[in-house]
C-alpha positions as CSV (number, residue, x, y, z in Angstrom):
1,M,-28.2,-2.7,0.7
2,S,-30.8,-2.7,3.5
3,A,-30.6,-0.2,6.4
4,E,-29.5,-3.1,8.6
5,Q,-26.7,-4.1,6.3
6,N,-25.5,-0.5,6.1
7,I,-25.2,-0.4,9.9
8,V,-23.2,-3.6,9.8
9,V,-21.0,-2.2,7.0
10,K,-20.3,1.0,8.9
11,Q,-19.5,-0.9,12.1
12,V,-17.1,-3.3,10.4
13,E,-15.4,-0.5,8.4
14,E,-14.7,1.4,11.7
15,E,-13.4,-1.8,13.4
16,T,-11.2,-3.0,10.5
17,R,-10.3,0.2,8.7
18,F,-11.1,-1.5,5.4
19,S,-12.6,0.9,3.0
20,E,-13.9,0.1,-0.4
21,K,-12.0,2.1,-3.0
22,L,-12.9,1.3,-6.6
23,T,-12.3,3.1,-9.9
24,P,-15.4,3.3,-12.1
25,Y,-13.7,0.7,-14.3
26,L,-13.2,-1.8,-11.5
27,K,-16.8,-1.2,-10.3
28,E,-18.1,-2.0,-13.8
29,L,-15.9,-5.2,-14.0
30,S,-17.1,-6.3,-10.6
31,K,-20.6,-6.6,-12.1
32,T,-19.5,-9.5,-14.3
33,S,-16.5,-10.9,-12.4
34,Q,-17.0,-12.5,-9.1
35,A,-13.2,-12.5,-8.6
36,I,-13.0,-8.7,-9.0
37,K,-16.0,-8.3,-6.7
38,D,-14.5,-10.5,-4.0
39,M,-11.1,-8.8,-4.2
40,Y,-12.2,-5.1,-4.1
41,E,-15.8,-4.7,-2.9
42,F,-16.6,-4.3,0.7
43,N,-18.3,-7.4,2.1
44,P,-19.0,-7.6,5.9
45,E,-18.8,-11.4,5.7
46,Y,-15.1,-11.2,4.9
47,E,-14.3,-8.3,7.3
48,T,-14.3,-10.1,10.6
49,L,-10.7,-9.5,11.7
50,P,-9.7,-6.0,13.0
51,A,-6.8,-4.2,11.5
52,N,-3.6,-5.0,13.4
53,L,-1.0,-2.4,12.6
54,D,1.7,-4.2,14.6
55,V,1.6,-7.2,12.2
56,D,4.5,-7.4,9.8
57,L,3.4,-10.1,7.4
58,L,6.5,-9.8,5.2
59,N,9.0,-9.2,8.0
60,E,9.9,-5.8,6.4
61,K,9.9,-3.5,9.4
62,T,13.0,-5.1,10.9
63,S,14.8,-4.9,7.5
64,T,14.6,-1.1,7.0
65,P,18.0,0.6,6.8
66,V,16.4,3.9,5.7
67,F,12.8,5.0,6.2
68,G,10.8,3.9,3.1
69,T,13.1,1.0,2.2
70,V,13.4,-2.7,2.8
71,K,16.6,-4.6,2.4
72,K,16.2,-8.3,2.9
73,Y,18.5,-9.6,0.2
74,D,22.1,-8.6,-0.7
75,G,22.2,-6.3,-3.7
76,Q,18.5,-5.5,-3.7
77,L,16.6,-2.6,-2.2
78,L,12.9,-2.3,-2.1
79,V,11.7,1.3,-2.0
80,L,8.1,1.8,-0.7
81,L,7.4,5.1,-2.6
82,S,3.8,5.4,-1.7
83,Y,1.4,4.2,0.9
84,T,-1.6,5.0,-1.2
85,C,-3.2,2.8,-3.8
86,A,-6.0,3.1,-6.4
87,A,-7.8,0.2,-4.9
88,N,-7.7,-1.5,-1.5
89,C,-7.1,-5.2,-2.3
90,R,-8.6,-7.5,0.4
91,Y,-5.4,-9.6,0.4
92,C,-2.9,-6.8,0.4
93,E,0.3,-7.9,2.2
94,R,1.0,-4.4,3.4
95,Q,-2.4,-3.7,5.0
96,D,-0.5,-2.4,8.1
97,R,0.7,0.6,6.0
98,V,-1.3,1.0,2.8
99,G,-4.4,3.2,3.3
100,V,-3.9,3.8,7.0
101,G,-2.2,7.1,6.8
102,L,1.4,6.6,7.8
103,D,2.1,10.1,6.7
104,V,0.0,13.1,5.7
105,E,0.5,12.8,1.9
106,G,0.4,9.0,1.8
107,R,3.8,8.9,0.1
108,L,7.5,9.7,0.8
109,K,8.5,13.3,1.0
110,M,11.3,14.6,-1.2
111,S,13.7,14.8,1.7
112,Q,13.0,11.1,2.4
113,I,13.6,10.2,-1.2
114,D,16.9,12.2,-1.1
115,D,17.9,10.1,1.9
116,I,17.2,6.9,0.0
117,V,19.2,8.1,-3.0
118,D,22.1,8.9,-0.8
119,Y,21.9,5.5,0.8
120,I,21.9,3.8,-2.6
121,A,24.9,6.0,-3.7
122,N,26.9,4.9,-0.7
123,D,26.1,1.2,-0.8
124,K,28.0,-0.1,-3.8
125,S,26.5,-3.6,-3.3
126,I,23.1,-2.5,-4.5
127,Y,22.5,-3.5,-8.1
128,E,18.7,-3.5,-8.1
129,V,16.2,-1.0,-6.8
130,I,12.5,-2.1,-6.9
131,A,9.8,0.5,-6.7
132,S,6.8,-0.6,-4.7
133,G,4.3,0.5,-2.1
134,G,1.0,0.9,-2.3
135,D,1.2,2.0,-5.9
136,P,4.5,3.7,-6.6
137,L,3.0,5.5,-9.6
138,T,0.7,7.5,-7.3
139,N,3.8,9.6,-6.3
140,P,4.2,12.1,-9.1
141,K,7.4,13.5,-7.7
142,V,9.0,10.1,-8.0
143,C,7.7,9.5,-11.5
144,N,9.2,12.7,-12.6
145,I,12.6,11.8,-11.0
146,C,12.6,8.4,-12.6
147,L,11.7,9.7,-16.1
148,I,14.0,12.7,-16.1
149,D,16.9,11.9,-13.8
């Protein structure tokens, strides 16, 4: 990139809060796949809209019975275990939360997970719990709970 392009990239990153985050594997794939490149690599041509943290694309914020959950359908509970992700996808539907530092760790604390477990235990209508986020597997505490408990 030229010095001029670097200035534009820095300015756009500051305005939109999009940051390129690629594993070495994805970086290598992006060399031969335009789709991967378009999805994950920073491109100032695509980054023209500023981040709007008030946007609720999936109408989840009004359907939150307990912090870190979404309940839009009877019997189902979505648990947003992590707000971090191994890659920032350009088209992420949770851009208002993922990668913008909702909490210090970027994932639910054990006390919050305990609150969710209590909520599930007390709501007998819940028959399906869906782990989501960001990437739920980036929360090692939860992985341990799911595998052991």
